N, C-alpha and C positions, 0 to 999 in steps of 0.2 A: 495264302493271301488272296488268291483269285487270279483272274485273267489280267494280263498286262497288255499295254499297247505294243504293237509291233513297230518296226522302224518307220514304216510309212505313216502310221498314226502319230508317232512322236514328232515326226517332221510336220505333219498337219497341225499338231498342237502348237508347235513353235511358230508357225506362220499365223495361226489365229491369235496367239498372244501378241505378236507384233502388230497385227491389224487392230486388235482391241486397244493396245497401248496408244497407237496413233489416234484412234477415235476418241479415247478418253482424254488424251492430251488436247485435242481440239475442243471437246465438250467443256473441259475445265480450264481451257486457255493456258495450258502449261507449255513452257518452252522446253526444249531438249535438256537444258541445264537443270530446270526445275524437276524434270523426270528423274534425273540422276540422283537427286536428293530423296526421292521416294524409293528407298532400297527394298527390293524384293527379288525372289527367285521362284522358279516353278519346278516342281519335281513330280514325276509320275510314280505310280505305285511301286514299281520295282526298286526305286531309289529312296523310298520313305523309311524313316525310323518307325519302330513299332508304335510309338505314341502319336505318330502322324497319320496312322491308318484309322479311318473312321467309317462306321456303318451309318447309313441314313443320309448321306450327302454325296453330291457329285464331286465336291471339292471342299476343302476348308482351309482356313487361314491360321497359321501359327505366327506368333510374334516372338522374336528372339532378341535378347540384349547382348551386346558385345561391350565389355567394359575393359578399358585400358587400365594398366596400373596407374593409380592416381598420381598425377603430377599437377602442380598448380595450373589451373586453367584448362586442363585437358580432361575430357570425359570419354565416353564411349558412344555407341550409336545403337539404334535398333533397326532390325530389318524383319521383313515378313516373308514367310514361305507359303506359297500357294501349293497345297498338297492335292494333286489330282487323284481321284479314286477311279482308276481306269476301269476296274471291274464293274462298278456301279454305272459308269457312263456307257460302257459297251453293252451291259445288260439292258439299259433303257432303250438304246438304239435297236437292239435285237427284239425286245418286247414290242416295240412300236411297229414291227413288220413293215419296214421301209417308209413309214410315214415321217418318222424323225430321222434326219440324216446326221451323221457324226460332225461334219464341219460346222453347220449352224449351231448345233448344241454346244460344241466347244467354244465357238465365238461368244455365245451368250454367257457361258461359265467364265470365260476369260474376262469379258467386260464386267461382269458382276463382281468378280474378285478384285479387279483393278479399281473399281469404284470404291470398294471398301478401303483399299490401300490409300487412295487419294484422300478420302474422307478422314481416315484416322490420322494421316500425316498432316492434314490441314486443320485438325482439331474440330472438324464438323461432326465426327462420330466418336464414340468412346469405346475403345476396344475392351476396356475393363468394366463396361456397364453391367449391372446386375441382369440376371436372366430375364426378368419381366420387361426390361427396356430393350433387350436385344431383338425382340420381334418387331418393335417399332423401327429399329435401325434396318432390319431386313426389308421391311415394307418400303422404306425410303430408298434403299439401294435398288430394289426391284424397279421402282418407279423411274429412278435416274437411269438405270440400265436400259429400260424400255425406250426412254427418250433419246438416249445416246445412240441406240441402234435403229431408231425409227427411220432415219434417212435412207437406210438400206432397204429398198423395196424388193426384197427377195421372198418369194413364196415359202421356201423352206425355212427361212428364219422366222417369218410370220407364224408359221405353224409351231415352231419352238416357243415363240412368245405367247401364243395362245395356250399351248399344252402345259408349259411350265411357268404359269403365272404365279401370283402370290400364294396360291394354294399349295405349292410344292416347295420343298426346301432345296435350294441350289447349293448352299454351303453353310458352314458354321465357323465359329471362331474359337481358337484355343490358344492359351499361353504356353 
């Protein structure tokens, strides 16, 4: 499968997702209760199922359906899994020879994937869009992610924003 995050890097990923969730909540004006309605979890490479491992992306989003046994008026719910591809992320940081740091790259990835979750849950994006429409969704999510992170005037994050612009694939979507 490749290299996995160590305990320190997993902790860093947890902190960056918490920061990205707070920033996305402010950007989209979501209350904590509204965030709870946007069900998602985050897994690193060591904990992914085989179908959740993807080449060519730093992370990708899977959507899962949970269905209760049908009783009148009861249904199920859907949730999203953000599947971090540790090996791809670590390789990118290593290849950048200290220009790209792990923390700002993880923050960008986290914000990007959370923007997808919010957009899909609010009906602003279509998870099931045909392939030709997905690139348009990616461009929209890149733009929103850049705007969401813009208030952080951090040179390391600015370098990530410059290097991993619309020309690069941050994530992809999978059912």
